[in-house]
Every structure is written in C-alpha cells, then in structure tokens.
VEXKOL-264011 format. One record per residue: residue in one letter; x, y, z of N, C-alpha, C in turn. Coordinates in steps of 0.001 Angstrom, whole numbers, padded with zeros to 6 digits, m for minus. Example, Ala and Ser with C-alpha at 12.3 -4.5 7.8 and 13.67 -1.06 7.14 Angstrom:
{node A,{013190,m005690,007800},{012300,m004500,007800},{013200,m003300,007800}}
{node S,{012850,m002250,007080},{013670,m001060,007140},{012900,000030,007870}}
This chain:
{node M,{008144,m007576,m040245},{008237,m007677,m038794},{007603,m008987,m038347}}
{node D,{008216,m009592,m037386},{007719,m010847,m036840},{006503,m010563,m035964}}
{node N,{005361,m011189,m036275},{004138,m010949,m035505},{004268,m011387,m034062}}
{node R,{005054,m012424,m033801},{005225,m012886,m032419},{005900,m011820,m031569}}
{node R,{006854,m011113,m032154},{007543,m010065,m031396},{006607,m008897,m031085}}
{node A,{005777,m008525,m032054},{004829,m007437,m031846},{003821,m007802,m030766}}
{node I,{003305,m009021,m030800},{002347,m009453,m029785},{003023,m009542,m028425}}
{node G,{004255,m010024,m028389},{004979,m010129,m027121},{005194,m008782,m026483}}
{node S,{005514,m007752,m027270},{005715,m006430,m026697},{004393,m005848,m026213}}
{node W,{003308,m006172,m026902},{002008,m005685,m026470},{001609,m006325,m025151}}
{node L,{001857,m007619,m025002},{001487,m008324,m023781},{002341,m007916,m022592}}
{node S,{003593,m007608,m022818},{004478,m007265,m021702},{004284,m005835,m021231}}
{node G,{003649,m004991,m022011},{003329,m003649,m021583},{004303,m002605,m022062}}
{node P,{003949,m001338,m021867},{004781,m000250,m022373},{006125,m000130,m021655}}
{node R,{006168,m000494,m020391},{007434,m000395,m019672},{008477,m001337,m020265}}
{node A,{008083,m002574,m020531},{009010,m003542,m021110},{009448,m003100,m022494}}
{node A,{008524,m002538,m023284},{008885,m002056,m024616},{009874,m000901,m024519}}
{node A,{009664,000008,m023575},{010587,001125,m023387},{011952,000640,m022914}}
{node E,{011961,m000351,m022009},{013231,m000902,m021547},{013981,m001593,m022675}}
{node D,{013248,m002242,m023587},{013881,m002864,m024758},{014536,m001817,m025653}}
{node M,{013988,m000603,m025643},{014558,000468,m026461},{015691,001194,m025743}}
{node G,{015997,000794,m024497},{017131,001378,m023798},{016798,002384,m022714}}
{node V,{015533,002589,m022393},{015160,003534,m021339},{015453,002902,m019985}}
{node D,{016098,003657,m019092},{016428,003160,m017757},{015485,003799,m016742}}
{node F,{014603,003001,m016174},{013669,003506,m015173},{014265,003480,m013774}}
{node G,{015323,002719,m013581},{015907,002599,m012254},{015082,001660,m011391}}
{node Y,{015349,001671,m010113},{014624,000815,m009183},{013491,001599,m008531}}
{node R,{012589,000874,m007881},{011476,001528,m007185},{012014,002327,m006011}}
{node G,{011607,003575,m005935},{012047,004441,m004856},{013220,005321,m005218}}
{node R,{013776,005150,m006387},{014928,005962,m006789},{014557,007439,m006860}}
{node R,{013396,007744,m007443},{012965,009143,m007546},{012712,009774,m006180}}
{node L,{012454,008945,m005170},{012195,009453,m003824},{013467,009548,m002988}}
{node G,{014574,009077,m003533},{015836,009115,m002811},{015990,007992,m001802}}
{node L,{015269,006898,m002002},{015327,005762,m001081},{016354,004748,m001576}}
{node P,{016915,003947,m000653},{017862,002917,m001098},{017164,001829,m001910}}
{node E,{017959,001095,m002675},{017404,000045,m003522},{016949,m001162,m002721}}
{node T,{017720,m001545,m001708},{017389,m002704,m000874},{017644,m002364,000583}}
{node G,{017164,m003247,001456},{017417,m003104,002880},{016464,m002150,003567}}
{node P,{016764,m001810,004826},{015898,m000900,005583},{015778,000463,004904}}
{node G,{014558,000968,004853},{014305,002252,004227},{013970,002171,002757}}
{node S,{014067,000983,002165},{013708,000835,000752},{012198,000649,000626}}
{node V,{011685,000842,m000576},{010249,000709,m000816},{009822,m000723,m000515}}
{node A,{008721,m000847,000201},{008214,m002163,000598},{007735,m002949,m000612}}
{node P,{008023,m004251,m000658},{007548,m005062,m001776},{006027,m005238,m001742}}
{node V,{005456,m005408,m002910},{004004,m005501,m003044},{003445,m006696,m002268}}
{node G,{004118,m007827,m002312},{003634,m009017,m001610},{003515,m008807,m000116}}
{node R,{004512,m008168,000475},{004432,m007885,001917},{003313,m006914,002231}}
{node R,{003105,m005934,001369},{002042,m004959,001622},{000674,m005625,001569}}
{node F,{000474,m006515,000591},{m000800,m007248,000538},{m000940,m008183,001735}}
{node G,{000139,m008814,002153},{000095,m009676,003325},{m000280,m008904,004583}}
{node A,{000293,m007717,004743},{m000033,m006877,005901},{m001495,m006442,005853}}
{node L,{m001971,m006090,004659},{m003379,m005708,004509},{m004293,m006866,004861}}
{node F,{m003940,m008073,004425},{m004725,m009265,004736},{m004759,m009512,006244}}
{node L,{m003620,m009400,006919},{m003570,m009586,008376},{m004403,m008531,009103}}
{node D,{m004283,m007275,008679},{m005039,m006193,009316},{m006540,m006363,009108}}
{node W,{m006923,m006733,007887},{m008346,m006927,007616},{m008892,m008097,008432}}
{node G,{m008141,m009173,008522},{m008578,m010316,009329},{m008739,m009946,010795}}
{node L,{m007796,m009183,011325},{m007881,m008730,012715},{m009114,m007856,012925}}
{node C,{m009357,m006935,012011},{m010525,m006054,012132},{m011829,m006825,012000}}
{node F,{m011855,m007828,011134},{m013055,m008636,010998},{m013318,m009432,012276}}
{node L,{m012258,m009977,012880},{m012429,m010702,014143},{m012925,m009779,015258}}
{node I,{m012375,m008580,015312},{m012824,m007613,016329},{m014290,m007261,016107}}
{node A,{m014658,m006975,014871},{m016046,m006613,014573},{m016995,m007776,014859}}
{node Y,{m016584,m008974,014497},{m017419,m010144,014755},{m017542,m010399,016257}}
{node G,{m016452,m010233,016992},{m016485,m010457,018437},{m017325,m009441,019176}}
{node L,{m017284,m008200,018733},{m018059,m007159,019400},{m019538,m007196,019035}}
{node F,{m019823,m007620,017825},{m021202,m007593,017338},{m021607,m008967,016821}}
{node A,{m021464,m009990,017640},{m021695,m011371,017210},{m023150,m011626,016834}}
{node G,{m024083,m010892,017401},{m025491,m011119,017102},{m025931,m010516,015782}}
{node S,{m025066,m009764,015137},{m025428,m009091,013894},{m025353,m010036,012701}}
{node N,{m025912,m009585,011608},{m025810,m010374,010388},{m024460,m010154,009721}}
{node Q,{m024203,m010910,008664},{m022904,m010880,007982},{m022609,m009506,007380}}
{node Q,{m023601,m008870,006756},{m023385,m007564,006127},{m023025,m006514,007162}}
{node A,{m023696,m006517,008292},{m023395,m005547,009341},{m021992,m005777,009897}}
{node T,{m021576,m007033,010009},{m020229,m007333,010489},{m019182,m006819,009510}}
{node S,{m019408,m006960,008219},{m018462,m006468,007218},{m018357,m004946,007263}}
{node N,{m019486,m004270,007409},{m019453,m002810,007496},{m018727,m002355,008755}}
{node R,{m018978,m003042,009856},{m018307,m002682,011107},{m016813,m003003,011046}}
{node A,{m016453,m004048,010310},{m015035,m004372,010129},{m014340,m003266,009340}}
{node L,{m015011,m002701,008348},{m014431,m001606,007579},{m014246,m000366,008451}}
{node I,{m015216,m000080,009293},{m015085,001055,010217},{m013965,000797,011216}}
{node T,{m013871,m000433,011709},{m012790,m000806,012623},{m011435,m000656,011933}}
{node F,{m011368,m001062,010674},{m010129,m000929,009908},{m009731,000540,009759}}
{node L,{m010696,001396,009468},{m010426,002828,009335},{m009896,003408,010636}}
{node V,{m010567,003100,011736},{m010142,003618,013046},{m008766,003081,013417}}
{node M,{m008541,001791,013220},{m007243,001201,013541},{m006133,001818,012698}}
{node S,{m006406,002009,011413},{m005402,002583,010531},{m005045,004011,010943}}
{node V,{m006044,004820,011233},{m005781,006203,011648},{m005002,006233,012957}}
{node L,{m005419,005429,013927},{m004764,005454,015231},{m003344,004895,015197}}
{node T,{m003149,003765,014544},{m001829,003130,014594},{m000821,003788,013658}}
{node V,{m001242,004115,012435},{m000312,004779,011518},{m000028,006198,012014}}
{node G,{m001021,006836,012595},{m000829,008193,013115},{000066,008260,014333}}
{node T,{000147,007192,015100},{000954,007239,016325},{002299,006528,016179}}
{node V,{002286,005272,015756},{003540,004507,015681},{004031,004298,014258}}
{node G,{003256,004699,013251},{003697,004616,011875},{003408,003305,011173}}
{node C,{002757,002368,011845},{002444,001096,011181},{001254,000436,011874}}
{node T,{000538,m000354,011098},{m000555,m001148,011642},{000035,m002444,012197}}
{node P,{m000734,m003225,012942},{m000192,m004496,013452},{000308,m005427,012344}}
{node G,{m000411,m005512,011238},{000020,m006365,010132},{001322,m005873,009507}}
{node K,{001446,m004563,009344},{002686,m003998,008809},{003846,m004250,009759}}
{node R,{003602,m004131,011034},{004674,m004354,012012},{005146,m005807,011977}}
{node L,{004199,m006742,011891},{004562,m008162,011831},{005401,m008489,010596}}
{node L,{005144,m007790,009494},{005861,m008066,008259},{007018,m007093,008013}}
{node G,{007324,m006264,008998},{008495,m005392,008906},{008329,m004196,007984}}
{node L,{007149,m003573,008002},{006887,m002405,007164},{006497,m001215,008014}}
{node R,{006645,m000026,007430},{006290,001206,008124},{005857,002240,007089}}
{node V,{004955,003124,007474},{004501,004205,006605},{005174,005491,007071}}
{node V,{005882,006148,006148},{006561,007409,006457},{006196,008425,005383}}
{node S,{006478,009682,005663},{006261,010706,004648},{007372,010631,003612}}
{node E,{007198,011326,002514},{008189,011282,001435},{009562,011761,001883}}
{node D,{009593,012654,002863},{010885,013146,003342},{011458,012295,004475}}
{node G,{010783,011214,004822},{011292,010280,005825},{010759,010479,007229}}
{node G,{009999,011521,007474},{009452,011782,008803},{008103,011111,009011}}
{node R,{007466,011489,010098},{006134,010948,010394},{005081,011685,009589}}
{node L,{003989,010993,009359},{002851,011618,008689},{002053,012431,009694}}
{node G,{001571,013594,009267},{000695,014381,010111},{m000682,013751,010185}}
{node F,{m001482,014190,011158},{m002797,013596,011372},{m003691,013717,010147}}
{node G,{m003710,014879,009515},{m004553,015081,008341},{m004173,014152,007194}}
{node R,{m002883,013977,006969},{m002421,013099,005896},{m002724,011638,006209}}
{node V,{m002682,011265,007491},{m003029,009894,007883},{m004518,009643,007629}}
{node V,{m005351,010613,007949},{m006797,010460,007728},{m007089,010342,006231}}
{node V,{m006476,011202,005421},{m006686,011137,003964},{m006250,009778,003436}}
{node R,{m005085,009320,003852},{m004556,008030,003390},{m005486,006888,003789}}
{node S,{m005953,006906,005025},{m006793,005811,005524},{m008159,005783,004855}}
{node V,{m008757,006931,004650},{m010063,006982,003991},{m009938,006490,002552}}
{node L,{m008907,006924,001851},{m008706,006463,000478},{m008402,004970,000425}}
{node L,{m007684,004468,001416},{m007409,003037,001473},{m008690,002238,001671}}
{node C,{m009597,002755,002481},{m010875,002068,002703},{m011760,002089,001457}}
{node L,{m011566,003060,000584},{m012315,003090,m000668},{m011806,002036,m001649}}
{node A,{m010627,001506,m001422},{m009998,000405,m002156},{m009513,000779,m003551}}
{node L,{m010283,001475,m004354},{m009864,001772,m005717},{m008575,002594,m005780}}
{node P,{m008408,003655,m004986},{m007141,004392,m005064},{m005921,003539,m004717}}
{node A,{m006103,002525,m003906},{m004975,001665,m003538},{m004574,000740,m004681}}
{node L,{m005436,000572,m005663},{m005143,m000314,m006785},{m004496,000410,m007967}}
{node V,{m004395,001731,m007896},{m003746,002523,m008935},{m002344,002866,m008437}}
{node W,{m001323,002335,m009132},{000064,002488,m008667},{000863,003377,m009596}}
{node D,{001896,003986,m009025},{002821,004747,m009842},{004081,003929,m010104}}
{node R,{005066,004538,m010716},{006293,003848,m011091},{007083,003351,m009893}}
{node D,{006922,003999,m008744},{007624,003591,m007533},{006871,002539,m006734}}
{node G,{005727,002089,m007211},{004951,001073,m006517},{004065,001635,m005421}}
{node R,{003879,002944,m005402},{002998,003545,m004403},{001590,003624,m004949}}
{node G,{000624,003351,m004076},{m000773,003487,m004463},{m001166,004951,m004498}}
{node L,{m002287,005224,m005150},{m002775,006601,m005234},{m003050,007164,m003846}}
{node H,{m003484,006317,m002906},{m003730,006790,m001544},{m002431,007272,m000896}}
{node D,{m001316,006602,m001173},{m000026,007046,m000643},{000468,008300,m001354}}
{node R,{000246,008379,m002645},{000694,009572,m003388},{m000025,010818,m002915}}
{node L,{m001343,010719,m002746},{m002104,011894,m002324},{m001762,012312,m000892}}
{node A,{m001391,011352,m000063},{m001005,011665,001315},{000498,011967,001419}}
{node R,{001196,011923,000283},{002652,012118,000232},{003348,011184,001216}}
{node A,{002990,009896,001124},{003540,008879,002009},{004158,007767,001178}}
{node V,{004977,006946,001836},{005582,005799,001195},{005715,004701,002237}}
{node Q,{005492,003447,001825},{005655,002308,002722},{007047,001760,002522}}
{node V,{007790,001680,003611},{009191,001239,003540},{009418,000052,004460}}
{node R,{010527,m000633,004228},{010936,m001723,005106},{011539,m001145,006370}}
{node I,{011361,m001854,007464},{011953,m001434,008735},{013363,m001984,008812}}
C-alpha cells in the first residue's frame, strides 16, 4: 500500500474515506427534508459565523455604551448577557437576530414552524456556552440547534 494514500485518507477524515468507498451522504439538510439550495436550505457555515460576529459586535457596543465607566471584563460579561437577552427576544419573536437578518438567515424548528419559547431559551443558553455550538452534526447543525430541534435556513 502506498503510504501517501494512507496518510491522505487519515488527514481528510472519515467522511472522505467513506465517500471514496462509495457511501453517499447526500447534501446538508437532506435528512431534514430541506432543499439543497435556495430559500429554505441549510444556512452555510460562513454566513452563520458572520451573523454571530455582527450580533456579538452589536451586543458589545450596547454593553459598552450602557456601562462605559466599567472595566473591560465587566463589559464583556454584560455583552454576553445582552447577547442572551437579544437572542431570546429576537429569535423568539421574529425568528432571527439582527445579524442573521442582515445576512439572510432565519432559525426555524425542524418541521419548518416557529420555535417555542422554551426551545428558544435552551438554544440561546447553549449558544452562550459556546462549546455546544462548536459540535456539529452531518447536516451542519450545532449541538445547541439539535437539542432545541432547530435549524438555521436561508430566507
């Protein structure tokens, strides 16, 4: 066996090795019954990170503006609380945060409807913990979305 091929399969990961053997995983969102492209398809990772960056920046500006006399650590903690409140209020009412809206994304339940208040709170708290958002499934959903039975889609 060629050592370069063995190392290449190890570096590319188990999914690439399985695809080389003929396994068809399909596209992201196929298991959820979502279209492959266009409105209603699973949101791309880059847009989701961009929306998160915009939302975090907005929350940091709000926290800094409201508590300008505080130190840097207190501003960061208040920005996280602001982010939690904003996420619960905006996703719970209109289905998207300001950053998601600017980038054309929306959070919906797995069946395509709105998320209930309890599921929005669970999703937002897990998102603020950061680690669950970094664990993804085959459809590109974070653990926070899986536990809340939610999916981020394009508008």
